[in-house]
C-alpha positions as CSV (number, residue, x, y, z in Angstrom):
1,M,89.6,-65.9,15.1
2,P,89.0,-62.9,12.9
3,G,90.2,-64.9,9.9
4,N,87.8,-67.7,10.8
5,I,84.9,-65.2,10.9
6,E,85.8,-63.8,7.5
7,W,86.1,-67.3,6.1
8,A,82.7,-68.3,7.5
9,I,81.0,-65.2,6.0
10,H,82.5,-65.9,2.5
11,R,81.7,-69.7,2.9
12,A,78.0,-68.8,3.5
13,G,77.9,-66.9,0.2
14,Y,77.7,-63.4,1.6
15,Q,79.7,-60.4,0.3
16,A,81.8,-59.3,3.2
17,A,81.2,-55.5,2.7
18,E,77.4,-56.0,2.6
19,Y,77.5,-58.3,5.6
20,Y,79.5,-55.9,7.7
21,E,77.2,-53.0,6.7
22,K,74.2,-54.9,8.0
23,N,76.0,-56.4,11.0
24,P,78.4,-53.6,12.2
25,D,79.2,-55.5,15.4
26,V,80.9,-58.3,13.4
27,M,83.1,-55.7,11.8
28,K,84.2,-54.6,15.3
29,W,85.1,-58.2,16.1
30,I,87.3,-58.3,13.0
31,S,89.1,-55.0,13.9
32,G,89.5,-56.0,17.6
33,E,87.5,-53.0,18.7
34,K,85.0,-55.3,20.5
35,N,85.0,-58.9,21.7
36,P,82.0,-61.1,21.0
37,T,80.2,-62.9,23.7
38,F,79.7,-66.7,23.6
39,H,76.0,-66.2,22.8
40,Q,76.8,-63.8,20.0
41,L,79.3,-66.2,18.4
42,E,76.7,-69.0,18.6
43,T,74.1,-66.8,16.9
44,F,76.7,-65.8,14.2
45,A,77.6,-69.5,13.6
46,N,73.9,-70.4,13.2
47,K,73.4,-67.5,10.8
48,V,76.3,-68.4,8.5
49,K,75.6,-72.2,8.9
50,V,79.1,-73.1,10.2
51,P,79.9,-75.6,13.0
52,F,80.6,-73.5,16.1
53,G,84.0,-75.1,16.6
54,Y,85.2,-74.0,13.2
55,L,85.4,-70.4,14.5
56,F,88.3,-71.4,16.7
57,I,90.4,-74.0,14.8
58,E,93.8,-72.9,13.4
59,Q,93.7,-75.0,10.2
60,L,90.5,-74.2,8.3
61,P,89.1,-77.1,6.3
62,V,89.3,-77.1,2.5
63,E,85.8,-77.8,1.2
64,R,85.4,-78.8,-2.5
65,L,82.7,-80.6,-4.4
66,P,83.9,-84.1,-5.4
67,F,83.0,-83.5,-9.0
68,T,82.9,-80.8,-11.6
69,M,79.7,-78.6,-11.7
70,F,78.5,-77.6,-15.2
71,R,76.4,-74.7,-16.2
72,G,75.2,-74.7,-19.7
73,G,77.9,-77.2,-20.6
74,S,80.8,-75.0,-19.3
75,A,82.8,-76.7,-16.5
76,E,83.0,-74.9,-13.2
77,P,85.6,-77.0,-11.3
78,D,85.9,-74.5,-8.4
79,Y,82.1,-73.8,-8.0
80,F,81.1,-73.7,-4.4
81,D,77.7,-73.1,-2.8
82,L,77.1,-74.1,0.8
83,D,73.6,-75.5,0.2
84,V,74.9,-77.6,-2.7
85,Y,77.9,-78.7,-0.8
86,D,75.9,-79.8,2.2
87,T,73.5,-81.7,-0.1
88,V,76.4,-83.4,-1.9
89,I,78.1,-84.4,1.4
90,N,74.8,-85.9,2.6
91,I,74.4,-88.0,-0.5
92,Q,78.1,-89.0,-0.4
93,R,77.6,-90.1,3.2
94,R,74.7,-92.3,2.1
95,Q,76.7,-93.7,-0.8
96,E,79.7,-94.6,1.4
97,W,77.5,-96.4,3.9
98,L,75.7,-98.3,1.2
99,E,78.9,-99.5,-0.4
100,D,79.9,-101.2,2.9
101,Y,76.4,-102.4,3.8
102,L,75.7,-104.0,0.4
103,V,79.0,-105.8,0.3
104,E,78.9,-107.0,3.9
105,N,75.4,-108.4,3.5
106,D,76.1,-109.9,0.1
107,I,73.2,-108.0,-1.4
108,E,73.1,-107.8,-5.2
109,T,74.4,-104.5,-6.4
110,F,74.3,-102.4,-9.6
111,N,75.9,-104.2,-12.6
112,A,76.3,-102.3,-15.9
113,K,77.2,-104.5,-18.9
114,K,79.8,-102.0,-19.9
115,S,80.5,-98.3,-20.1
116,I,78.7,-96.3,-22.7
117,S,81.7,-94.0,-23.0
118,G,82.9,-94.1,-26.5
119,M,79.8,-95.6,-27.9
120,T,77.6,-94.0,-30.6
121,V,74.5,-92.3,-29.3
122,D,72.3,-95.0,-30.7
123,D,74.3,-97.8,-29.1
124,A,74.3,-96.0,-25.8
125,V,70.5,-95.5,-26.0
126,S,70.0,-99.2,-26.9
127,Q,72.0,-100.3,-23.8
128,I,69.9,-98.0,-21.6
129,R,66.7,-99.4,-23.0
130,D,68.0,-102.9,-22.2
131,L,68.9,-101.8,-18.7
132,V,65.5,-100.2,-17.8
133,G,63.3,-102.4,-20.0
134,L,61.4,-99.5,-21.7
135,A,60.3,-99.3,-25.3
136,P,60.8,-96.0,-27.3
137,D,57.2,-94.9,-26.7
138,W,57.1,-95.8,-23.0
139,A,56.2,-92.3,-21.9
140,F,53.0,-92.2,-24.0
141,A,51.3,-94.6,-21.5
142,F,51.4,-92.1,-18.7
143,N,48.9,-89.3,-18.2
144,S,51.2,-87.0,-16.4
145,Q,54.9,-86.0,-16.3
146,D,54.9,-86.8,-12.6
147,A,53.8,-90.4,-13.3
148,A,56.5,-90.8,-15.9
149,V,59.2,-89.5,-13.6
150,N,58.0,-91.9,-10.8
151,H,58.0,-94.9,-13.1
152,F,61.4,-94.2,-14.6
153,T,62.8,-93.7,-11.0
154,E,61.4,-97.1,-10.0
155,C,63.0,-98.7,-13.0
156,L,66.4,-97.3,-11.9
157,E,65.9,-98.3,-8.3
158,E,65.0,-101.8,-9.2
159,R,68.3,-102.1,-11.1
160,G,70.5,-100.9,-8.2
161,I,70.7,-97.1,-9.0
162,F,69.8,-95.0,-6.0
163,V,67.7,-91.8,-6.6
164,A,66.9,-88.9,-4.3
165,F,64.7,-85.9,-4.9
166,N,64.8,-82.8,-2.8
167,G,64.3,-79.1,-3.2
168,V,65.7,-78.1,0.2
169,V,68.9,-79.0,2.2
170,G,68.1,-82.1,4.2
171,N,64.7,-81.4,5.7
172,N,65.4,-77.7,6.4
173,T,62.7,-75.8,4.5
174,H,64.5,-72.5,5.3
175,R,67.4,-73.6,3.0
176,Q,65.8,-73.8,-0.4
177,L,67.9,-75.4,-3.2
178,S,67.2,-73.4,-6.3
179,V,67.7,-74.8,-9.8
180,D,70.2,-72.1,-10.5
181,K,72.3,-73.6,-7.7
182,C,71.8,-77.2,-8.6
183,R,69.6,-79.0,-11.1
184,G,71.0,-82.4,-10.3
185,F,74.1,-84.5,-10.0
186,A,75.4,-88.1,-10.5
187,M,77.9,-89.8,-8.2
188,V,79.5,-92.9,-9.8
189,S,80.1,-96.1,-7.8
190,S,80.6,-99.7,-8.8
191,T,78.1,-100.9,-6.1
192,A,75.9,-97.9,-5.2
193,P,75.6,-95.3,-8.0
194,Y,73.5,-92.3,-6.9
195,I,71.5,-89.7,-8.8
196,F,70.2,-86.5,-7.1
197,I,67.4,-84.5,-8.7
198,N,66.3,-81.0,-7.5
199,S,62.6,-81.4,-6.9
200,S,62.1,-77.7,-7.3
201,D,62.6,-78.2,-11.0
202,S,59.6,-78.8,-13.3
203,K,58.7,-82.5,-13.8
204,N,59.5,-82.6,-17.5
205,A,62.9,-81.1,-16.7
206,Q,63.4,-83.6,-13.9
207,L,62.9,-86.5,-16.4
208,F,65.5,-85.1,-18.8
209,T,67.9,-84.6,-15.9
210,L,67.4,-88.2,-14.8
211,L,68.4,-89.4,-18.2
212,H,71.3,-87.1,-18.4
213,E,72.6,-88.1,-15.0
214,L,72.1,-91.8,-15.9
215,A,74.3,-91.3,-19.0
216,H,77.0,-90.0,-16.6
217,I,76.6,-93.0,-14.4
218,L,76.9,-95.4,-17.3
219,S,79.9,-93.4,-18.7
220,G,81.6,-93.7,-15.3
221,S,81.9,-89.9,-14.7
222,S,80.5,-88.1,-11.8
223,A,79.2,-84.6,-12.5
224,G,76.7,-81.9,-11.4
225,H,74.6,-79.3,-13.2
226,R,72.9,-76.0,-12.5
227,G,71.0,-73.3,-14.1
228,F,68.4,-73.1,-17.0
229,D,70.8,-72.7,-19.9
230,F,70.6,-75.6,-22.4
231,S,73.6,-74.5,-24.5
232,V,76.4,-77.0,-24.3
233,N,80.1,-76.8,-25.4
234,N,81.7,-79.7,-23.4
235,S,82.1,-83.0,-25.4
236,E,81.0,-85.2,-22.5
237,E,78.0,-83.0,-21.8
238,V,77.1,-83.0,-25.5
239,F,77.1,-86.8,-25.5
240,C,75.0,-87.1,-22.3
241,D,72.5,-84.6,-23.7
242,K,72.3,-86.4,-27.0
243,V,71.7,-89.7,-25.3
244,A,69.0,-88.3,-23.0
245,A,67.3,-86.6,-26.0
246,E,67.3,-89.7,-28.2
247,F,66.0,-91.9,-25.4
248,L,63.2,-89.5,-24.4
249,V,62.4,-88.2,-27.9
250,P,63.4,-90.9,-30.4
251,A,63.9,-89.6,-33.9
252,S,61.9,-92.6,-35.2
253,L,58.9,-91.2,-33.3
254,L,59.2,-87.5,-33.5
255,T,59.8,-87.3,-37.3
256,P,56.5,-88.9,-38.3
257,M,54.6,-87.1,-35.5
258,W,56.0,-83.6,-36.2
259,N,53.2,-81.1,-36.7
260,S,54.9,-77.9,-35.2
261,D,52.7,-78.2,-32.1
262,I,55.5,-78.1,-29.6
263,R,53.3,-77.8,-26.6
264,K,51.3,-81.0,-27.4
265,L,54.5,-82.9,-28.3
266,S,56.0,-81.8,-25.0
267,R,53.0,-83.4,-23.2
268,D,53.2,-86.6,-25.3
269,F,56.9,-87.1,-24.7
270,K,56.9,-85.8,-21.1
271,V,59.8,-83.4,-21.7
272,S,60.1,-79.6,-21.8
273,E,59.2,-77.6,-24.9
274,I,62.8,-76.5,-25.4
275,V,63.8,-80.2,-25.6
276,I,61.2,-80.8,-28.3
277,A,62.3,-77.7,-30.2
278,R,66.0,-78.5,-30.0
279,R,65.3,-82.1,-31.1
280,A,63.2,-80.9,-34.0
281,H,66.0,-78.5,-35.0
282,D,68.7,-81.2,-34.8
283,L,66.6,-83.5,-37.0
284,G,66.0,-80.8,-39.6
285,L,62.3,-80.4,-38.7
286,M,62.8,-76.7,-37.7
287,S,64.9,-74.2,-39.4
288,D,67.7,-72.2,-37.7
289,I,65.5,-69.1,-37.7
290,E,62.4,-71.0,-36.3
291,Y,64.5,-72.6,-33.5
292,R,66.3,-69.3,-32.5
293,S,62.9,-67.5,-32.4
294,F,61.3,-70.2,-30.3
295,A,64.4,-70.5,-28.0
296,S,64.5,-66.7,-27.5
297,S,60.9,-66.6,-26.4
298,F,61.2,-69.7,-24.3
299,Y,64.2,-68.3,-22.3
300,K,62.3,-65.0,-21.7
301,R,59.5,-66.8,-19.9
302,P,59.5,-66.1,-16.2
303,R,61.1,-68.9,-14.3
304,I,58.8,-69.8,-11.5
305,S,60.2,-72.1,-8.9
306,K,58.0,-75.1,-8.2
307,K,56.5,-74.8,-4.7
308,G,55.2,-77.6,-2.6
309,S,51.4,-77.7,-2.2
310,G,51.6,-78.8,1.5
311,G,51.0,-82.4,0.4
312,D,51.5,-85.5,2.4
313,F,54.5,-85.2,4.7
314,Y,55.4,-88.9,4.5
315,R,55.3,-88.9,0.7
316,S,57.7,-85.9,0.7
317,C,60.1,-87.8,3.0
318,A,59.8,-90.9,0.8
319,K,61.0,-88.9,-2.2
320,R,63.8,-87.3,-0.3
321,V,65.1,-90.5,1.2
322,G,64.5,-92.8,-1.8
323,R,62.7,-96.1,-1.7
324,T,65.5,-98.6,-1.9
325,F,67.8,-96.6,0.3
326,A,65.0,-96.4,2.9
327,V,64.5,-100.1,2.8
328,H,68.2,-100.8,3.4
329,V,68.3,-98.4,6.3
330,Y,65.2,-99.9,7.8
331,N,66.6,-103.4,7.5
332,A,70.0,-102.3,8.9
333,V,68.3,-100.8,12.0
334,R,66.1,-103.9,12.4
335,T,69.1,-106.2,12.4
336,R,71.1,-103.9,14.7
337,Q,73.7,-103.1,12.1
338,L,72.8,-99.4,12.3
339,S,71.8,-97.3,15.3
340,Y,68.7,-95.1,15.4
341,T,71.0,-92.1,15.6
342,D,73.0,-93.1,12.6
343,A,69.8,-93.8,10.7
344,Y,68.7,-90.3,11.4
345,L,72.0,-88.8,10.3
346,L,71.7,-90.7,7.0
347,T,68.1,-89.9,6.2
348,N,67.4,-86.7,8.0
349,V,64.2,-88.2,9.4
350,R,63.4,-90.2,12.5
351,Y,63.1,-93.9,12.3
352,C,59.3,-94.0,13.0
353,T,58.9,-91.4,10.2
354,L,60.9,-93.6,7.9
355,N,58.6,-96.5,8.6
356,E,55.6,-94.4,7.7
357,A,57.3,-93.2,4.6
358,L,58.0,-96.8,3.5
359,R,54.3,-97.6,4.0
360,E,53.4,-94.6,1.8
361,M,55.6,-96.2,-0.9
362,G,53.7,-99.4,-0.6
363,V,56.7,-101.3,0.9
364,K,55.6,-104.1,3.2
365,I,57.6,-104.0,6.5
């Protein structure tokens, strides 16, 4: 058992020495000086977020993310964070259920014409425009970044790509999912591709992440991303970034509009200021010195996590569950293909709450 306790502490992201200093009784359990009570072990398991039974099993599970996590374009194949892991497993559980449900019920699924891997950036962007049906200046029609994100999400959902937004683990507001832990990820599937976006991120950053993860989906490569660093040195990440940048800030639009007013252009294109600056630099509209100066000041700005305003509970649930996924779960329960308990495990909300969330999304049920 001592080995299990040490494993659980490390798994939860704590430094062992610091944890023992703050919890001296646990150190006594490890040394054998003192035996914990059943209640103490329950309290410990809840604190480190580990299933109670894991404290007694002989063969500890090997937990890994099913894809590579990138930070600033650098691959982190062994990256592990419990909050991220639990989020990924939740989405993976949804995806696996969807793959069976869609096929068994002969429901039309996602169908990409062909992989964009190996294409030129322009050809890849052209294929994405055909897929989502949006013109180069589509974002100009929206008054806010929030509206642009919602519209693009609907475009993806209508074409069989599932999207979930969440800034906490499940519905647990005590387990915040920071952007430094996870900005978003893409999970490839021939029938139910999934994109997850951290809703704690800014709306303009969310839009870029949506496009970046879509490029991964259409390239056939699952991946995750974390942190604020925009520097990239991985070829696949470079390609996905370039595709996202050209789709959101087309050279044909930015070049004639360029007036050095990065803040206004950011609002027009619904992307962050650093994306506009980087795009302008790559197109020769900003010099190296100008770009480095802007980037330096940009990255020195305080990073304030986006906090909820206590808005409508059902709208929050709708974003976390995703519209099309919620519809499939609702129909599966209604036709007795899914139990109420399993529906809760998939969505993290009660079935009656799911119904209200669907109504908030304007879905007729």
